[in-house]
C-alpha positions as CSV (number, residue, x, y, z in Angstrom):
1,M,-123.3,-118.9,-144.9
2,H,-124.1,-115.0,-146.0
3,A,-121.1,-112.8,-147.0
4,T,-120.7,-109.6,-144.9
5,G,-120.8,-106.2,-146.2
6,G,-117.5,-105.1,-147.7
7,Q,-115.2,-108.4,-147.5
8,G,-116.3,-109.8,-150.8
9,G,-112.3,-110.2,-151.3
10,A,-111.7,-112.3,-148.2
11,P,-113.0,-115.9,-149.3
12,A,-110.9,-115.7,-152.5
13,S,-107.6,-115.2,-150.0
14,F,-108.7,-117.2,-147.1
15,M,-107.2,-120.6,-147.9
16,S,-103.6,-118.9,-148.8
17,A,-104.1,-116.3,-145.5
18,N,-104.1,-118.6,-142.8
19,P,-101.1,-120.1,-142.8
20,V,-101.1,-121.2,-139.0
21,M,-104.6,-122.6,-139.6
22,Q,-103.1,-124.6,-142.5
23,I,-100.2,-126.5,-140.8
24,V,-102.4,-126.9,-137.4
25,G,-105.1,-128.4,-139.4
26,F,-103.4,-130.7,-142.0
27,G,-101.0,-131.5,-139.1
28,L,-104.0,-132.6,-136.7
29,L,-106.5,-134.2,-139.2
30,I,-103.5,-136.6,-140.7
31,G,-101.7,-137.2,-137.3
32,T,-104.8,-137.5,-135.6
33,L,-106.1,-140.2,-138.9
34,A,-103.0,-142.0,-138.8
35,T,-102.6,-142.8,-135.1
36,A,-106.8,-143.4,-134.2
37,R,-107.5,-146.7,-133.1
38,E,-110.8,-147.1,-134.3
39,N,-112.2,-150.9,-135.5
40,S,-115.5,-149.8,-136.8
41,P,-116.0,-149.6,-140.4
42,V,-118.8,-147.3,-139.7
43,M,-116.4,-144.7,-138.0
44,W,-113.9,-144.9,-140.8
45,A,-116.7,-144.0,-143.4
46,V,-117.9,-141.1,-141.3
47,Y,-114.1,-140.1,-140.8
48,G,-113.5,-140.6,-144.8
49,A,-116.8,-138.5,-145.3
50,S,-116.0,-135.5,-143.5
51,S,-112.3,-135.3,-144.8
52,V,-113.9,-135.4,-148.2
53,C,-116.1,-132.2,-147.4
54,W,-113.3,-130.7,-145.6
55,F,-111.2,-130.9,-148.8
56,A,-114.2,-130.1,-151.1
57,S,-114.9,-127.0,-149.4
58,H,-110.8,-125.7,-150.3
59,F,-111.9,-126.4,-153.9
60,L,-115.7,-124.4,-153.4
61,V,-114.3,-121.8,-151.8
62,D,-113.7,-119.6,-154.3
63,R,-116.4,-120.3,-156.8
64,R,-119.2,-121.5,-154.7
65,P,-118.7,-119.9,-151.0
66,L,-122.1,-121.3,-150.3
67,W,-121.2,-124.5,-151.3
68,A,-118.1,-124.6,-149.8
69,G,-119.5,-123.4,-146.2
70,I,-122.3,-126.4,-146.4
71,A,-119.0,-128.7,-147.1
72,L,-117.3,-127.1,-144.1
73,V,-120.1,-127.8,-141.6
74,S,-121.1,-131.1,-142.8
75,S,-117.1,-132.1,-141.9
76,A,-117.6,-130.9,-138.4
77,A,-121.1,-132.3,-138.0
78,M,-120.7,-136.0,-139.1
79,P,-117.9,-136.6,-136.7
80,A,-120.0,-134.4,-133.7
81,A,-122.9,-137.0,-134.3
82,A,-120.8,-140.2,-134.2
83,A,-118.2,-138.7,-131.1
84,G,-120.2,-141.4,-129.0
85,W,-119.2,-144.0,-131.0
86,A,-115.9,-143.7,-131.2
87,E,-113.5,-145.7,-129.6
88,D,-110.8,-142.6,-128.8
89,S,-110.9,-139.2,-129.5
90,T,-110.0,-138.7,-133.1
91,A,-113.8,-137.8,-134.0
92,V,-113.4,-134.8,-130.7
93,I,-110.3,-133.7,-132.4
94,M,-111.4,-133.6,-135.9
95,V,-114.2,-131.6,-134.8
96,G,-111.9,-129.4,-133.3
97,V,-110.3,-129.0,-136.6
98,M,-113.1,-128.3,-138.8
99,L,-114.4,-125.8,-136.0
100,G,-111.0,-124.0,-136.3
101,W,-111.1,-123.8,-139.6
102,F,-114.6,-122.6,-139.9
103,A,-114.4,-120.4,-137.4
104,A,-111.1,-118.5,-139.1
105,W,-113.0,-118.2,-142.0
106,S,-114.4,-114.0,-142.1
107,R,-117.0,-114.9,-144.6
108,P,-119.8,-116.1,-142.3
109,R,-121.9,-113.6,-140.6
110,A,-121.3,-113.6,-136.9
111,A,-125.1,-114.8,-136.0
112,A,-124.0,-117.8,-138.2
113,L,-121.0,-118.7,-136.9
114,W,-122.0,-118.6,-133.3
115,L,-124.8,-120.9,-134.3
116,V,-122.7,-123.1,-136.0
117,L,-120.0,-123.3,-133.5
118,S,-122.7,-123.9,-130.7
119,S,-124.3,-126.6,-132.3
120,C,-121.4,-128.7,-132.9
121,L,-119.8,-128.2,-129.7
122,A,-123.5,-128.9,-128.4
123,L,-124.0,-132.0,-130.7
124,T,-120.4,-133.3,-129.6
125,L,-120.6,-133.1,-126.4
126,I,-124.3,-134.5,-126.5
127,S,-123.2,-137.3,-128.6
128,S,-119.9,-138.7,-126.1
129,A,-122.5,-138.4,-123.0
130,T,-124.7,-140.4,-124.8
131,G,-121.9,-142.9,-125.7
132,G,-120.9,-142.8,-121.8
133,A,-118.2,-140.5,-121.6
134,G,-117.4,-139.5,-118.1
135,L,-117.5,-135.6,-117.1
136,G,-114.0,-135.5,-116.8
137,D,-113.8,-136.7,-120.8
138,L,-116.5,-134.1,-121.5
139,A,-114.7,-131.3,-120.1
140,G,-111.8,-132.7,-122.0
141,Y,-113.5,-132.5,-125.3
142,A,-115.4,-129.1,-124.6
143,L,-111.7,-127.7,-123.8
144,V,-109.8,-129.1,-127.0
145,M,-112.6,-127.6,-129.0
146,L,-112.9,-124.4,-127.4
147,L,-109.1,-124.2,-128.0
148,L,-109.2,-125.0,-131.5
149,T,-111.8,-122.8,-132.0
150,L,-110.3,-119.6,-130.0
151,L,-107.3,-120.0,-132.1
152,G,-109.9,-119.8,-135.7
153,L,-111.6,-116.6,-134.2
154,N,-108.0,-115.5,-133.9
155,Q,-107.0,-115.5,-137.1
156,R,-110.8,-114.2,-138.5
157,Q,-109.7,-111.2,-136.5
158,Y,-106.6,-110.6,-138.0
159,R,-108.2,-111.5,-141.4
160,L,-111.1,-109.0,-140.5
161,R,-108.4,-106.3,-140.0
162,A,-106.0,-107.0,-142.1
163,D,-109.1,-106.3,-145.0
164,Q,-110.3,-103.2,-143.5
165,A,-106.9,-101.8,-143.3
166,E,-106.5,-102.6,-146.9
167,Q,-110.2,-101.2,-147.9
168,L,-108.4,-98.0,-145.6
169,L,-105.6,-97.9,-147.8
170,R,-108.0,-97.9,-150.8
171,Q,-109.8,-95.5,-149.7
172,T,-106.8,-93.1,-148.8
173,T,-105.4,-93.5,-152.0
174,L,-108.7,-93.0,-153.8
175,M,-109.0,-89.9,-151.5
176,Q,-105.6,-88.7,-152.5
177,Q,-106.0,-89.1,-156.2
178,E,-109.5,-86.6,-156.2
179,Q,-107.6,-84.2,-153.8
180,A,-104.6,-84.2,-156.4
181,Q,-107.3,-83.7,-158.7
182,V,-109.2,-81.1,-157.3
183,A,-106.1,-79.2,-156.8
184,V,-105.0,-79.5,-160.7
185,L,-108.3,-78.0,-161.0
186,E,-108.2,-75.0,-158.6
187,E,-104.8,-74.2,-159.5
188,R,-106.0,-74.0,-163.4
189,A,-108.6,-71.6,-162.0
190,R,-106.0,-69.6,-160.7
191,I,-104.0,-69.5,-163.3
192,A,-107.1,-68.3,-165.7
193,R,-107.8,-65.6,-163.3
194,E,-103.5,-64.1,-163.5
195,I,-103.9,-64.6,-167.6
196,H,-107.3,-62.8,-167.7
197,D,-106.1,-60.5,-165.4
198,V,-102.8,-59.7,-167.2
199,L,-105.0,-59.8,-170.4
200,A,-107.4,-56.8,-169.1
201,H,-104.7,-54.8,-168.3
202,S,-102.7,-55.3,-171.4
203,L,-105.9,-54.7,-173.2
204,G,-107.1,-51.6,-171.3
205,A,-103.5,-50.2,-171.9
206,L,-103.5,-50.6,-175.5
207,T,-107.3,-49.2,-176.2
208,V,-105.5,-45.9,-174.1
209,Q,-102.6,-45.9,-176.8
210,L,-105.0,-46.3,-179.5
211,K,-107.7,-43.8,-178.6
212,A,-104.7,-41.4,-178.1
213,A,-103.4,-42.5,-181.5
214,D,-106.6,-42.0,-183.2
215,A,-106.9,-38.6,-181.9
216,L,-103.3,-37.2,-183.2
217,L,-104.1,-38.8,-186.2
218,D,-107.1,-36.8,-186.6
219,N,-104.7,-33.6,-186.1
220,G,-102.4,-34.6,-188.5
221,D,-99.3,-35.7,-185.9
222,I,-97.7,-38.2,-187.7
223,E,-94.9,-38.8,-185.3
224,G,-97.2,-38.6,-182.2
225,V,-99.2,-41.0,-183.8
226,R,-96.1,-44.0,-184.8
227,A,-95.2,-43.2,-181.1
228,R,-98.0,-44.4,-180.2
229,I,-97.9,-47.2,-181.8
230,R,-94.5,-47.9,-181.0
231,R,-95.7,-47.7,-177.2
232,S,-98.5,-50.5,-178.3
233,N,-96.1,-52.8,-179.7
234,R,-94.0,-52.3,-176.1
235,L,-97.5,-52.7,-174.1
236,T,-98.1,-56.0,-176.4
237,D,-94.4,-57.3,-175.4
238,E,-94.5,-56.4,-172.0
239,G,-98.3,-58.2,-171.8
240,L,-96.7,-61.2,-172.6
241,A,-94.2,-61.0,-170.4
242,E,-96.7,-60.3,-167.5
243,A,-98.5,-63.3,-168.5
244,A,-95.2,-65.7,-168.3
245,A,-94.8,-63.9,-165.1
246,A,-98.1,-64.5,-163.8
247,V,-97.3,-68.2,-163.9
248,A,-94.0,-68.0,-162.2
249,A,-95.8,-65.7,-159.3
250,L,-98.4,-68.6,-158.7
251,R,-95.3,-71.3,-157.9
252,D,-94.3,-68.7,-155.5
253,E,-91.4,-66.9,-157.3
254,V,-92.3,-63.7,-156.4
255,L,-90.4,-60.3,-155.1
256,P,-91.2,-58.7,-152.1
257,L,-94.5,-56.9,-152.2
258,P,-92.9,-53.0,-152.2
259,D,-90.4,-54.1,-154.9
260,M,-93.3,-55.6,-157.3
261,L,-95.0,-52.5,-156.8
262,A,-92.3,-50.1,-157.2
263,E,-91.8,-51.5,-160.2
264,L,-95.5,-51.4,-161.3
265,I,-95.6,-47.3,-160.6
266,G,-92.5,-46.6,-161.9
267,N,-93.4,-48.6,-165.7
268,F,-96.8,-46.5,-165.2
269,R,-95.1,-43.2,-164.8
270,R,-92.9,-43.8,-167.8
271,D,-95.7,-44.7,-169.6
272,H,-98.3,-42.6,-169.1
273,R,-96.0,-39.1,-167.4
274,T,-98.2,-39.3,-164.4
275,E,-97.7,-37.7,-161.5
276,I,-98.0,-41.2,-158.8
277,R,-96.7,-41.8,-155.6
278,L,-95.8,-45.0,-153.2
279,T,-95.8,-44.6,-150.1
280,T,-95.2,-47.8,-147.5
281,T,-96.1,-47.5,-143.5
282,G,-95.2,-50.4,-140.7
283,T,-93.0,-52.9,-140.8
284,T,-92.5,-54.6,-143.8
285,R,-92.9,-58.5,-143.6
286,P,-92.6,-60.8,-146.3
287,L,-95.9,-62.5,-147.2
288,P,-97.2,-65.3,-149.5
289,S,-97.9,-65.6,-153.0
290,G,-101.6,-65.6,-153.1
291,P,-101.6,-62.3,-151.1
292,V,-98.9,-60.9,-153.2
293,V,-100.6,-61.3,-156.7
294,A,-103.9,-60.3,-155.4
295,L,-102.6,-56.9,-154.0
296,V,-100.4,-56.1,-157.2
297,R,-103.3,-57.1,-159.8
298,A,-105.6,-54.6,-157.8
299,T,-103.0,-52.0,-157.6
300,R,-102.4,-52.8,-161.7
301,E,-106.4,-52.8,-162.0
302,A,-107.1,-49.5,-160.1
303,L,-104.0,-48.4,-162.4
304,T,-105.2,-49.4,-165.7
305,N,-108.8,-47.7,-164.8
306,A,-107.0,-44.0,-163.9
307,A,-105.2,-43.9,-166.8
308,K,-108.7,-44.8,-168.9
309,H,-110.9,-42.7,-167.0
310,A,-109.0,-39.9,-165.4
311,P,-105.8,-39.5,-167.4
312,G,-103.4,-36.8,-166.2
313,G,-104.7,-37.0,-163.3
314,A,-102.5,-37.5,-159.5
315,V,-102.5,-41.2,-158.1
316,D,-101.2,-41.9,-155.2
317,V,-100.6,-45.2,-153.6
318,V,-100.5,-46.2,-149.7
319,L,-99.4,-49.8,-148.6
320,N,-99.6,-49.8,-145.1
321,Y,-98.4,-52.8,-143.0
322,D,-100.6,-52.9,-139.8
323,D,-98.4,-54.1,-136.8
324,S,-101.0,-53.9,-134.1
325,D,-102.5,-57.5,-132.8
326,D,-106.1,-56.7,-131.2
327,S,-107.4,-60.1,-130.1
328,E,-111.1,-58.0,-130.0
329,S,-111.0,-56.9,-133.7
330,D,-112.8,-58.9,-136.5
331,H,-114.2,-61.2,-134.5
332,S,-117.4,-61.1,-136.1
333,D,-116.3,-61.6,-139.5
334,S,-116.5,-65.4,-139.9
335,D,-115.5,-65.3,-143.7
336,H,-111.7,-64.5,-142.9
337,S,-111.3,-66.4,-139.2
338,A,-109.4,-69.1,-141.3
339,H,-106.7,-66.4,-142.8
340,A,-106.6,-64.4,-139.8
341,N,-105.7,-66.9,-137.6
342,N,-102.5,-67.9,-139.9
343,Y,-101.0,-63.9,-138.9
344,G,-103.2,-63.3,-136.0
345,N,-105.1,-60.1,-136.6
346,R,-102.4,-57.9,-138.5
347,K,-103.7,-56.8,-142.2
348,V,-101.9,-55.4,-144.6
349,R,-103.7,-52.5,-145.7
350,L,-103.2,-50.8,-150.0
351,E,-105.3,-47.8,-151.4
352,V,-104.7,-46.7,-154.3
353,R,-106.5,-43.0,-154.8
354,N,-106.7,-40.8,-157.8
355,D,-107.4,-37.2,-158.5
356,I,-110.8,-36.7,-160.9
357,P,-111.0,-34.3,-163.4
358,R,-114.6,-33.6,-164.2
359,A,-115.5,-34.2,-160.6
360,A,-119.4,-34.1,-160.4
361,A,-120.1,-36.2,-163.8
362,F,-117.8,-38.8,-163.1
363,V,-118.8,-39.0,-159.2
364,D,-122.4,-39.0,-159.7
365,D,-122.4,-42.3,-161.6
366,G,-119.4,-43.5,-160.2
367,P,-116.2,-44.4,-162.5
368,P,-116.9,-46.3,-166.1
369,V,-114.8,-49.0,-164.9
370,S,-115.7,-52.4,-166.0
371,G,-117.8,-54.7,-163.5
372,Y,-115.8,-57.7,-164.4
373,G,-112.4,-56.1,-163.5
374,L,-114.0,-55.1,-159.8
375,T,-115.7,-58.6,-159.6
376,G,-112.6,-60.2,-160.5
377,M,-110.5,-58.4,-157.9
378,R,-113.0,-59.1,-155.1
379,E,-112.9,-62.9,-156.2
380,R,-109.4,-63.4,-155.9
381,L,-109.1,-61.0,-152.7
382,A,-111.7,-63.5,-151.2
383,L,-109.9,-66.5,-151.8
384,A,-107.2,-65.0,-149.9
385,G,-109.6,-63.8,-147.1
386,G,-109.5,-60.0,-147.9
387,T,-111.9,-57.7,-148.9
388,L,-112.2,-54.6,-151.3
389,Q,-113.6,-51.1,-151.4
390,A,-113.9,-49.1,-154.3
391,G,-115.8,-45.1,-154.5
392,P,-115.5,-41.3,-154.0
393,D,-113.9,-39.9,-151.0
394,A,-115.4,-37.4,-148.9
395,T,-114.5,-34.6,-150.6
396,H,-115.8,-35.9,-154.5
397,R,-112.8,-35.3,-155.8
398,S,-110.8,-38.6,-155.5
399,W,-111.4,-42.1,-156.4
400,R,-110.5,-44.4,-153.7
401,L,-109.8,-48.2,-153.8
402,V,-109.1,-49.9,-150.7
403,V,-107.8,-53.4,-150.3
404,E,-107.6,-55.3,-146.9
405,L,-105.5,-58.6,-146.3
406,P,-104.7,-60.7,-143.7
407,G,-101.1,-60.6,-143.3
């Protein structure tokens, strides 16, 4: 009577989980014994021993399932072996009740189950035939035992399905909990990236202002130094506000992309007194917060680098909404296929171009931007299915940063 895999909890709830078998079993057993026409003390001893074993199996099933199985099989085997000497069908009905109960138990394996059922059925028929039962009686005995056994098997299948459904529910609940934990970790990582971007931008702008203040201090321009310090304080306040805005953006509380870029460019023009233009082409359409935040952060990083490494140079920002839906484009790009499927083949392209003073020295070695800044931008854009390219243009007089995203 070995336990089946994954059904360790079935025996504990066996007796309470089969009310049909309880009612049918107890009713038939008590009714059969009450109406038995048996005069042999030996047969009554067999019935008594069988009943004791049957009741004992109820008390052993939770703590000693193996002994419970042995007691239940014994309760069926005793009347089966003595059925040929019974004066009525009491022994046969008792065998059927015990077999039905055993068949309803979900703990035994299928091989043990069918071995017990077939052995008790065969033993009953052989014993009855030895006692002189006719073919009609044997067929009736077999029919009664098979019906009770089938009722038990039906209860067994119901119990197994219930156990499987319960196990599936537990697995589903566990999976949902794990998915929730993964979502929390992903959200924390996203917030950390955005806070890093805000701090990098704020600290980069502060560096520019403090270096300018230091240069003005060397020239004795106290008022200019004070202006730079006030500007640094304002940048600090703005950085804190941008950190809060970054968290709000992650919660889908974002403005349309052109509006956010216009605000960013307006602040850059005011702070650095630099010529900067924003051009939007194509049909403007709403985008999810993820791509919007990624594009704004890329623009902010490009403007910070332009102010730090090419101060005074003109800056052009071009936002293009690609309205084409060419089904043959970008099919080879497997990394972005999942994102592209959400928008067809439409893309949003952002280009930030700034003039380069001291073109030769600057272009030969590439822009001295933070490698972590570019790496961080690429990572964020990759999460949204986008790409980033940075480098000088064909004339080597401008530096270009180009971002493309599905959208």
